[in-house]
N, CA, C and O atoms as a Tripos MOL2 file, in Angstrom:
@<TRIPOS>MOLECULE
protein
  220   219    55     0     0
PROTEIN
NO_CHARGES

@<TRIPOS>ATOM
      1 N           0.8480   -1.1770    0.0000 N.3       1 UNK1
      2 CA          0.0000    0.0000    0.0000 C.3       1 UNK1
      3 C           0.8940    1.2400    0.0000 C.2       1 UNK1
      4 O           1.7560    1.4040    0.8640 O.2       1 UNK1
      5 N           0.6740    2.0880   -0.9640 N.am      2 UNK2
      6 CA          1.4860    3.2960   -1.1260 C.3       2 UNK2
      7 C           0.6950    4.4750   -0.5690 C.2       2 UNK2
      8 O          -0.4500    4.7140   -0.9520 O.2       2 UNK2
      9 N           1.3250    5.1960    0.3340 N.am      3 UNK3
     10 CA          0.6710    6.3810    0.8860 C.3       3 UNK3
     11 C           0.9490    7.5720   -0.0180 C.2       3 UNK3
     12 O           2.0860    7.8090   -0.4270 O.2       3 UNK3
     13 N          -0.0730    8.2940   -0.3120 N.am      4 UNK4
     14 CA          0.1050    9.4960   -1.1160 C.3       4 UNK4
     15 C           0.1980   10.6940   -0.1860 C.2       4 UNK4
     16 O          -0.0120   10.5870    1.0220 O.2       4 UNK4
     17 N           0.5160   11.8320   -0.7780 N.am      5 UNK5
     18 CA          0.6440   13.0570    0.0080 C.3       5 UNK5
     19 C          -0.6890   13.4350    0.6370 C.2       5 UNK5
     20 O          -0.7400   13.9240    1.7650 O.2       5 UNK5
     21 N          -1.7690   13.2020   -0.1060 N.am      6 UNK6
     22 CA         -3.0910   13.5710    0.3660 C.3       6 UNK6
     23 C          -3.4770   12.7830    1.6100 C.2       6 UNK6
     24 O          -3.9820   13.3690    2.5670 O.2       6 UNK6
     25 N          -3.2550   11.4810    1.6240 N.am      7 UNK7
     26 CA         -3.6250   10.6880    2.7910 C.3       7 UNK7
     27 C          -2.7490   11.0520    3.9840 C.2       7 UNK7
     28 O          -3.2220   11.0720    5.1200 O.2       7 UNK7
     29 N          -1.4780   11.3390    3.7300 N.am      8 UNK8
     30 CA         -0.5840   11.7500    4.8160 C.3       8 UNK8
     31 C          -1.0520   13.0770    5.4160 C.2       8 UNK8
     32 O          -1.0100   13.2750    6.6310 O.2       8 UNK8
     33 N          -1.4960   13.9740    4.5460 N.am      9 UNK9
     34 CA         -2.0050   15.2670    5.0170 C.3       9 UNK9
     35 C          -3.2500   15.0770    5.8740 C.2       9 UNK9
     36 O          -3.4110   15.7410    6.8980 O.2       9 UNK9
     37 N          -4.1430   14.1550    5.4500 N.am     10 UNK10
     38 CA         -5.3690   13.9350    6.2160 C.3      10 UNK10
     39 C          -5.0740   13.3250    7.5750 C.2      10 UNK10
     40 O          -5.7320   13.6680    8.5580 O.2      10 UNK10
     41 N          -4.1050   12.4350    7.6530 N.am     11 UNK11
     42 CA         -3.7560   11.8340    8.9420 C.3      11 UNK11
     43 C          -3.2020   12.9020    9.8900 C.2      11 UNK11
     44 O          -3.5680   12.9400   11.0640 O.2      11 UNK11
     45 N          -2.3240   13.7660    9.3820 N.am     12 UNK12
     46 CA         -1.7740   14.8340   10.2170 C.3      12 UNK12
     47 C          -2.8660   15.8090   10.6210 C.2      12 UNK12
     48 O          -2.8810   16.2990   11.7500 O.2      12 UNK12
     49 N          -3.7940   16.0960    9.6860 N.am     13 UNK13
     50 CA         -4.8790   17.0230    9.9900 C.3      13 UNK13
     51 C          -5.8160   16.4510   11.0390 C.2      13 UNK13
     52 O          -6.2790   17.1810   11.9150 O.2      13 UNK13
     53 N          -6.1020   15.1650   10.9670 N.am     14 UNK14
     54 CA         -6.9770   14.5340   11.9490 C.3      14 UNK14
     55 C          -6.3270   14.5390   13.3230 C.2      14 UNK14
     56 O          -6.9990   14.7690   14.3290 O.2      14 UNK14
     57 N          -5.0430   14.2900   13.3700 N.am     15 UNK15
     58 CA         -4.3680   14.3350   14.6620 C.3      15 UNK15
     59 C          -4.4380   15.7440   15.2500 C.2      15 UNK15
     60 O          -4.6400   15.9110   16.4530 O.2      15 UNK15
     61 N          -4.2700   16.7510   14.4000 N.am     16 UNK16
     62 CA         -4.3720   18.1330   14.8640 C.3      16 UNK16
     63 C          -5.7740   18.4240   15.3720 C.2      16 UNK16
     64 O          -5.9380   19.0930   16.3930 O.2      16 UNK16
     65 N          -6.7810   17.9320   14.6750 N.am     17 UNK17
     66 CA         -8.1570   18.1660   15.1100 C.3      17 UNK17
     67 C          -8.4130   17.5110   16.4570 C.2      17 UNK17
     68 O          -9.0710   18.1020   17.3130 O.2      17 UNK17
     69 N          -7.9060   16.3020   16.6620 N.am     18 UNK18
     70 CA         -8.1140   15.6410   17.9500 C.3      18 UNK18
     71 C          -7.4180   16.3940   19.0690 C.2      18 UNK18
     72 O          -7.9520   16.4850   20.1750 O.2      18 UNK18
     73 N          -6.2450   16.9290   18.8030 N.am     19 UNK19
     74 CA         -5.5360   17.7150   19.8250 C.3      19 UNK19
     75 C          -6.3510   18.9530   20.1620 C.2      19 UNK19
     76 O          -6.4680   19.3160   21.3330 O.2      19 UNK19
     77 N          -6.9140   19.6060   19.1540 N.am     20 UNK20
     78 CA         -7.7250   20.8030   19.4020 C.3      20 UNK20
     79 C          -8.9930   20.4340   20.1760 C.2      20 UNK20
     80 O          -9.3820   21.1480   21.1010 O.2      20 UNK20
     81 N          -9.6400   19.3200   19.8030 N.am     21 UNK21
     82 CA        -10.8460   18.8930   20.5220 C.3      21 UNK21
     83 C         -10.5410   18.5730   21.9760 C.2      21 UNK21
     84 O         -11.2980   18.9560   22.8670 O.2      21 UNK21
     85 N          -9.4480   17.8800   22.2220 N.am     22 UNK22
     86 CA         -9.0760   17.5410   23.6020 C.3      22 UNK22
     87 C          -8.7840   18.8080   24.3880 C.2      22 UNK22
     88 O          -9.1830   18.9170   25.5470 O.2      22 UNK22
     89 N          -8.0880   19.7800   23.7740 N.am     23 UNK23
     90 CA         -7.7830   21.0390   24.4460 C.3      23 UNK23
     91 C          -9.0580   21.7950   24.8020 C.2      23 UNK23
     92 O          -9.1670   22.3360   25.9030 O.2      23 UNK23
     93 N         -10.0230   21.8390   23.8880 N.am     24 UNK24
     94 CA        -11.2830   22.5360   24.1480 C.3      24 UNK24
     95 C         -12.0620   21.8420   25.2630 C.2      24 UNK24
     96 O         -12.6170   22.5100   26.1350 O.2      24 UNK24
     97 N         -12.1090   20.5170   25.2460 N.am     25 UNK25
     98 CA        -12.8350   19.7720   26.2840 C.3      25 UNK25
     99 C         -12.1870   19.9760   27.6460 C.2      25 UNK25
    100 O         -12.8900   20.1420   28.6430 O.2      25 UNK25
    101 N         -10.8560   19.9670   27.7050 N.am     26 UNK26
    102 CA        -10.1660   20.1650   28.9870 C.3      26 UNK26
    103 C         -10.4050   21.5690   29.5130 C.2      26 UNK26
    104 O         -10.6250   21.7380   30.7120 O.2      26 UNK26
    105 N         -10.3700   22.5900   28.6480 N.am     27 UNK27
    106 CA        -10.6280   23.9470   29.1260 C.3      27 UNK27
    107 C         -12.0630   24.1080   29.6170 C.2      27 UNK27
    108 O         -12.3040   24.8120   30.5980 O.2      27 UNK27
    109 N         -13.0160   23.4670   28.9490 N.am     28 UNK28
    110 CA        -14.4080   23.5400   29.4180 C.3      28 UNK28
    111 C         -14.5390   22.8730   30.7770 C.2      28 UNK28
    112 O         -15.2260   23.3970   31.6550 O.2      28 UNK28
    113 N         -13.8960   21.7300   30.9690 N.am     29 UNK29
    114 CA        -13.9450   21.0390   32.2600 C.3      29 UNK29
    115 C         -13.3010   21.8900   33.3490 C.2      29 UNK29
    116 O         -13.8290   21.9730   34.4580 O.2      29 UNK29
    117 N         -12.1710   22.5220   33.0490 N.am     30 UNK30
    118 CA        -11.4810   23.3500   34.0570 C.3      30 UNK30
    119 C         -12.3480   24.5470   34.4400 C.2      30 UNK30
    120 O         -12.4870   24.8550   35.6240 O.2      30 UNK30
    121 N         -12.9380   25.2290   33.4440 N.am     31 UNK31
    122 CA        -13.7500   26.4040   33.7640 C.3      31 UNK31
    123 C         -15.0260   26.0360   34.5190 C.2      31 UNK31
    124 O         -15.4360   26.7670   35.4200 O.2      31 UNK31
    125 N         -15.6580   24.9210   34.1690 N.am     32 UNK32
    126 CA        -16.8430   24.5190   34.9250 C.3      32 UNK32
    127 C         -16.4640   24.0920   36.3420 C.2      32 UNK32
    128 O         -17.2160   24.3420   37.2840 O.2      32 UNK32
    129 N         -15.3190   23.4580   36.4990 N.am     33 UNK33
    130 CA        -14.8570   23.0870   37.8430 C.3      33 UNK33
    131 C         -14.5810   24.3120   38.6970 C.2      33 UNK33
    132 O         -14.9420   24.3480   39.8730 O.2      33 UNK33
    133 N         -13.9390   25.3220   38.1050 N.am     34 UNK34
    134 CA        -13.6760   26.5520   38.8530 C.3      34 UNK34
    135 C         -14.9660   27.3110   39.1510 C.2      34 UNK34
    136 O         -15.0660   27.9860   40.1760 O.2      34 UNK34
    137 N         -15.9410   27.2050   38.2710 N.am     35 UNK35
    138 CA        -17.2150   27.8760   38.5060 C.3      35 UNK35
    139 C         -17.9790   27.2030   39.6370 C.2      35 UNK35
    140 O         -18.6590   27.8780   40.4090 O.2      35 UNK35
    141 N         -17.8770   25.8910   39.7450 N.am     36 UNK36
    142 CA        -18.6080   25.1500   40.7700 C.3      36 UNK36
    143 C         -17.9880   25.3210   42.1560 C.2      36 UNK36
    144 O         -18.7040   25.3300   43.1570 O.2      36 UNK36
    145 N         -16.6790   25.4530   42.2210 N.am     37 UNK37
    146 CA        -15.9970   25.5760   43.5110 C.3      37 UNK37
    147 C         -16.1320   27.0130   44.0060 C.2      37 UNK37
    148 O         -15.8820   27.9600   43.2590 O.2      37 UNK37
    149 N         -16.5270   27.1710   45.2620 N.am     38 UNK38
    150 CA        -16.6260   28.5000   45.8390 C.3      38 UNK38
    151 C         -15.2770   28.9030   46.4050 C.2      38 UNK38
    152 O         -14.7990   28.3190   47.3780 O.2      38 UNK38
    153 N         -14.6760   29.8940   45.7950 N.am     39 UNK39
    154 CA        -13.3950   30.4110   46.2740 C.3      39 UNK39
    155 C         -13.6890   31.7050   47.0200 C.2      39 UNK39
    156 O         -14.2260   32.6400   46.4260 O.2      39 UNK39
    157 N         -13.3560   31.7860   48.2910 N.am     40 UNK40
    158 CA        -13.6490   33.0050   49.0360 C.3      40 UNK40
    159 C         -12.7780   34.1650   48.5750 C.2      40 UNK40
    160 O         -11.6320   33.9820   48.1640 O.2      40 UNK40
    161 N         -13.3390   35.3380   48.6510 N.am     41 UNK41
    162 CA        -12.5720   36.5090   48.2410 C.3      41 UNK41
    163 C         -11.4970   36.7990   49.2860 C.2      41 UNK41
    164 O         -11.7330   36.6270   50.4820 O.2      41 UNK41
    165 N         -10.3420   37.2300   48.8500 N.am     42 UNK42
    166 CA         -9.2520   37.4870   49.7940 C.3      42 UNK42
    167 C          -9.4570   38.7990   50.5300 C.2      42 UNK42
    168 O          -8.9000   39.8290   50.1500 O.2      42 UNK42
    169 N         -10.2530   38.7570   51.5780 N.am     43 UNK43
    170 CA        -10.5140   39.9670   52.3460 C.3      43 UNK43
    171 C         -10.5070   39.6190   53.8300 C.2      43 UNK43
    172 O         -10.7460   38.4780   54.2240 O.2      43 UNK43
    173 N         -10.2330   40.6160   54.6220 N.am     44 UNK44
    174 CA        -10.2370   40.4450   56.0760 C.3      44 UNK44
    175 C         -11.1070   41.5300   56.6870 C.2      44 UNK44
    176 O         -11.0370   42.6900   56.2820 O.2      44 UNK44
    177 N         -11.9150   41.1600   57.6460 N.am     45 UNK45
    178 CA        -12.7660   42.1210   58.3380 C.3      45 UNK45
    179 C         -12.0060   42.6040   59.5740 C.2      45 UNK45
    180 O         -11.6400   41.8190   60.4490 O.2      45 UNK45
    181 N         -11.7830   43.9080   59.6190 N.am     46 UNK46
    182 CA        -11.0440   44.5020   60.7400 C.3      46 UNK46
    183 C         -12.0220   45.3550   61.5290 C.2      46 UNK46
    184 O         -12.6510   46.2650   60.9910 O.2      46 UNK46
    185 N         -12.1380   45.0450   62.8150 N.am     47 UNK47
    186 CA        -12.9870   45.8580   63.6800 C.3      47 UNK47
    187 C         -12.1120   46.4760   64.7580 C.2      47 UNK47
    188 O         -11.3340   45.7900   65.4210 O.2      47 UNK47
    189 N         -12.2540   47.7760   64.9190 N.am     48 UNK48
    190 CA        -11.4920   48.5020   65.9320 C.3      48 UNK48
    191 C         -12.4420   49.3780   66.7210 C.2      48 UNK48
    192 O         -13.4050   49.9240   66.1820 O.2      48 UNK48
    193 N         -12.1600   49.5020   67.9940 N.am     49 UNK49
    194 CA        -12.9730   50.3570   68.8520 C.3      49 UNK49
    195 C         -12.2130   51.6570   69.0980 C.2      49 UNK49
    196 O         -11.0420   51.6590   69.4760 O.2      49 UNK49
    197 N         -12.9200   52.7590   68.8690 N.am     50 UNK50
    198 CA        -12.3390   54.0690   69.0860 C.3      50 UNK50
    199 C         -13.0590   54.7460   70.2410 C.2      50 UNK50
    200 O         -14.2740   54.6220   70.3980 O.2      50 UNK50
    201 N         -12.2890   55.4600   71.0410 N.am     51 UNK51
    202 CA        -12.9010   56.2820   72.0870 C.3      51 UNK51
    203 C         -12.6220   57.7330   71.7570 C.2      51 UNK51
    204 O         -11.4890   58.1210   71.4730 O.2      51 UNK51
    205 N         -13.6810   58.5270   71.8030 N.am     52 UNK52
    206 CA        -13.5380   59.9580   71.4990 C.3      52 UNK52
    207 C         -13.6300   60.7350   72.7950 C.2      52 UNK52
    208 O         -14.5580   60.5480   73.5820 O.2      52 UNK52
    209 N         -12.6680   61.5990   73.0080 N.am     53 UNK53
    210 CA        -12.6830   62.4840   74.1760 C.3      53 UNK53
    211 C         -13.1880   63.8450   73.7240 C.2      53 UNK53
    212 O         -12.4420   64.6490   73.1660 O.2      53 UNK53
    213 N         -14.4660   64.0870   73.9760 N.am     54 UNK54
    214 CA        -15.0800   65.3430   73.5880 C.3      54 UNK54
    215 C         -15.0740   66.3210   74.7540 C.2      54 UNK54
    216 O         -15.2830   65.9230   75.9000 O.2      54 UNK54
    217 N         -14.8340   67.6030   74.4680 N.am     55 UNK55
    218 CA        -14.8040   68.6080   75.5250 C.3      55 UNK55
    219 C         -16.0700   69.4090   75.5230 C.2      55 UNK55
    220 O         -16.2330   70.3090   76.3460 O.2      55 UNK55
@<TRIPOS>BOND
     1     1     2 1
     2     2     3 1
     3     3     4 2
     4     3     5 am
     5     5     6 1
     6     6     7 1
     7     7     8 2
     8     7     9 am
     9     9    10 1
    10    10    11 1
    11    11    12 2
    12    11    13 am
    13    13    14 1
    14    14    15 1
    15    15    16 2
    16    15    17 am
    17    17    18 1
    18    18    19 1
    19    19    20 2
    20    19    21 am
    21    21    22 1
    22    22    23 1
    23    23    24 2
    24    23    25 am
    25    25    26 1
    26    26    27 1
    27    27    28 2
    28    27    29 am
    29    29    30 1
    30    30    31 1
    31    31    32 2
    32    31    33 am
    33    33    34 1
    34    34    35 1
    35    35    36 2
    36    35    37 am
    37    37    38 1
    38    38    39 1
    39    39    40 2
    40    39    41 am
    41    41    42 1
    42    42    43 1
    43    43    44 2
    44    43    45 am
    45    45    46 1
    46    46    47 1
    47    47    48 2
    48    47    49 am
    49    49    50 1
    50    50    51 1
    51    51    52 2
    52    51    53 am
    53    53    54 1
    54    54    55 1
    55    55    56 2
    56    55    57 am
    57    57    58 1
    58    58    59 1
    59    59    60 2
    60    59    61 am
    61    61    62 1
    62    62    63 1
    63    63    64 2
    64    63    65 am
    65    65    66 1
    66    66    67 1
    67    67    68 2
    68    67    69 am
    69    69    70 1
    70    70    71 1
    71    71    72 2
    72    71    73 am
    73    73    74 1
    74    74    75 1
    75    75    76 2
    76    75    77 am
    77    77    78 1
    78    78    79 1
    79    79    80 2
    80    79    81 am
    81    81    82 1
    82    82    83 1
    83    83    84 2
    84    83    85 am
    85    85    86 1
    86    86    87 1
    87    87    88 2
    88    87    89 am
    89    89    90 1
    90    90    91 1
    91    91    92 2
    92    91    93 am
    93    93    94 1
    94    94    95 1
    95    95    96 2
    96    95    97 am
    97    97    98 1
    98    98    99 1
    99    99   100 2
   100    99   101 am
   101   101   102 1
   102   102   103 1
   103   103   104 2
   104   103   105 am
   105   105   106 1
   106   106   107 1
   107   107   108 2
   108   107   109 am
   109   109   110 1
   110   110   111 1
   111   111   112 2
   112   111   113 am
   113   113   114 1
   114   114   115 1
   115   115   116 2
   116   115   117 am
   117   117   118 1
   118   118   119 1
   119   119   120 2
   120   119   121 am
   121   121   122 1
   122   122   123 1
   123   123   124 2
   124   123   125 am
   125   125   126 1
   126   126   127 1
   127   127   128 2
   128   127   129 am
   129   129   130 1
   130   130   131 1
   131   131   132 2
   132   131   133 am
   133   133   134 1
   134   134   135 1
   135   135   136 2
   136   135   137 am
   137   137   138 1
   138   138   139 1
   139   139   140 2
   140   139   141 am
   141   141   142 1
   142   142   143 1
   143   143   144 2
   144   143   145 am
   145   145   146 1
   146   146   147 1
   147   147   148 2
   148   147   149 am
   149   149   150 1
   150   150   151 1
   151   151   152 2
   152   151   153 am
   153   153   154 1
   154   154   155 1
   155   155   156 2
   156   155   157 am
   157   157   158 1
   158   158   159 1
   159   159   160 2
   160   159   161 am
   161   161   162 1
   162   162   163 1
   163   163   164 2
   164   163   165 am
   165   165   166 1
   166   166   167 1
   167   167   168 2
   168   167   169 am
   169   169   170 1
   170   170   171 1
   171   171   172 2
   172   171   173 am
   173   173   174 1
   174   174   175 1
   175   175   176 2
   176   175   177 am
   177   177   178 1
   178   178   179 1
   179   179   180 2
   180   179   181 am
   181   181   182 1
   182   182   183 1
   183   183   184 2
   184   183   185 am
   185   185   186 1
   186   186   187 1
   187   187   188 2
   188   187   189 am
   189   189   190 1
   190   190   191 1
   191   191   192 2
   192   191   193 am
   193   193   194 1
   194   194   195 1
   195   195   196 2
   196   195   197 am
   197   197   198 1
   198   198   199 1
   199   199   200 2
   200   199   201 am
   201   201   202 1
   202   202   203 1
   203   203   204 2
   204   203   205 am
   205   205   206 1
   206   206   207 1
   207   207   208 2
   208   207   209 am
   209   209   210 1
   210   210   211 1
   211   211   212 2
   212   211   213 am
   213   213   214 1
   214   214   215 1
   215   215   216 2
   216   215   217 am
   217   217   218 1
   218   218   219 1
   219   219   220 2
@<TRIPOS>SUBSTRUCTURE
     1 UNK1         2 RESIDUE 1 A UNK
     2 UNK2         6 RESIDUE 1 A UNK
     3 UNK3        10 RESIDUE 1 A UNK
     4 UNK4        14 RESIDUE 1 A UNK
     5 UNK5        18 RESIDUE 1 A UNK
     6 UNK6        22 RESIDUE 1 A UNK
     7 UNK7        26 RESIDUE 1 A UNK
     8 UNK8        30 RESIDUE 1 A UNK
     9 UNK9        34 RESIDUE 1 A UNK
    10 UNK10       38 RESIDUE 1 A UNK
    11 UNK11       42 RESIDUE 1 A UNK
    12 UNK12       46 RESIDUE 1 A UNK
    13 UNK13       50 RESIDUE 1 A UNK
    14 UNK14       54 RESIDUE 1 A UNK
    15 UNK15       58 RESIDUE 1 A UNK
    16 UNK16       62 RESIDUE 1 A UNK
    17 UNK17       66 RESIDUE 1 A UNK
    18 UNK18       70 RESIDUE 1 A UNK
    19 UNK19       74 RESIDUE 1 A UNK
    20 UNK20       78 RESIDUE 1 A UNK
    21 UNK21       82 RESIDUE 1 A UNK
    22 UNK22       86 RESIDUE 1 A UNK
    23 UNK23       90 RESIDUE 1 A UNK
    24 UNK24       94 RESIDUE 1 A UNK
    25 UNK25       98 RESIDUE 1 A UNK
    26 UNK26      102 RESIDUE 1 A UNK
    27 UNK27      106 RESIDUE 1 A UNK
    28 UNK28      110 RESIDUE 1 A UNK
    29 UNK29      114 RESIDUE 1 A UNK
    30 UNK30      118 RESIDUE 1 A UNK
    31 UNK31      122 RESIDUE 1 A UNK
    32 UNK32      126 RESIDUE 1 A UNK
    33 UNK33      130 RESIDUE 1 A UNK
    34 UNK34      134 RESIDUE 1 A UNK
    35 UNK35      138 RESIDUE 1 A UNK
    36 UNK36      142 RESIDUE 1 A UNK
    37 UNK37      146 RESIDUE 1 A UNK
    38 UNK38      150 RESIDUE 1 A UNK
    39 UNK39      154 RESIDUE 1 A UNK
    40 UNK40      158 RESIDUE 1 A UNK
    41 UNK41      162 RESIDUE 1 A UNK
    42 UNK42      166 RESIDUE 1 A UNK
    43 UNK43      170 RESIDUE 1 A UNK
    44 UNK44      174 RESIDUE 1 A UNK
    45 UNK45      178 RESIDUE 1 A UNK
    46 UNK46      182 RESIDUE 1 A UNK
    47 UNK47      186 RESIDUE 1 A UNK
    48 UNK48      190 RESIDUE 1 A UNK
    49 UNK49      194 RESIDUE 1 A UNK
    50 UNK50      198 RESIDUE 1 A UNK
    51 UNK51      202 RESIDUE 1 A UNK
    52 UNK52      206 RESIDUE 1 A UNK
    53 UNK53      210 RESIDUE 1 A UNK
    54 UNK54      214 RESIDUE 1 A UNK
    55 UNK55      218 RESIDUE 1 A UNK
Protein backbone atom coordinates (compact mmCIF):
# COMPACT_ATOMS: atom_id res chain seq x y z
CA UNK A 1 0.00 0.00 0.00
CA UNK A 2 1.49 3.30 -1.13
CA UNK A 3 0.67 6.38 0.89
CA UNK A 4 0.11 9.50 -1.12
CA UNK A 5 0.64 13.06 0.01
CA UNK A 6 -3.09 13.57 0.37
CA UNK A 7 -3.62 10.69 2.79
CA UNK A 8 -0.58 11.75 4.82
CA UNK A 9 -2.01 15.27 5.02
CA UNK A 10 -5.37 13.93 6.22
CA UNK A 11 -3.76 11.83 8.94
CA UNK A 12 -1.77 14.83 10.22
CA UNK A 13 -4.88 17.02 9.99
CA UNK A 14 -6.98 14.53 11.95
CA UNK A 15 -4.37 14.34 14.66
CA UNK A 16 -4.37 18.13 14.86
CA UNK A 17 -8.16 18.17 15.11
CA UNK A 18 -8.11 15.64 17.95
CA UNK A 19 -5.54 17.71 19.83
CA UNK A 20 -7.73 20.80 19.40
CA UNK A 21 -10.85 18.89 20.52
CA UNK A 22 -9.08 17.54 23.60
CA UNK A 23 -7.78 21.04 24.45
CA UNK A 24 -11.28 22.54 24.15
CA UNK A 25 -12.83 19.77 26.28
CA UNK A 26 -10.17 20.16 28.99
CA UNK A 27 -10.63 23.95 29.13
CA UNK A 28 -14.41 23.54 29.42
CA UNK A 29 -13.95 21.04 32.26
CA UNK A 30 -11.48 23.35 34.06
CA UNK A 31 -13.75 26.40 33.76
CA UNK A 32 -16.84 24.52 34.92
CA UNK A 33 -14.86 23.09 37.84
CA UNK A 34 -13.68 26.55 38.85
CA UNK A 35 -17.22 27.88 38.51
CA UNK A 36 -18.61 25.15 40.77
CA UNK A 37 -16.00 25.58 43.51
CA UNK A 38 -16.63 28.50 45.84
CA UNK A 39 -13.40 30.41 46.27
CA UNK A 40 -13.65 33.01 49.04
CA UNK A 41 -12.57 36.51 48.24
CA UNK A 42 -9.25 37.49 49.79
CA UNK A 43 -10.51 39.97 52.35
CA UNK A 44 -10.24 40.45 56.08
CA UNK A 45 -12.77 42.12 58.34
CA UNK A 46 -11.04 44.50 60.74
CA UNK A 47 -12.99 45.86 63.68
CA UNK A 48 -11.49 48.50 65.93
CA UNK A 49 -12.97 50.36 68.85
CA UNK A 50 -12.34 54.07 69.09
CA UNK A 51 -12.90 56.28 72.09
CA UNK A 52 -13.54 59.96 71.50
CA UNK A 53 -12.68 62.48 74.18
CA UNK A 54 -15.08 65.34 73.59
CA UNK A 55 -14.80 68.61 75.52
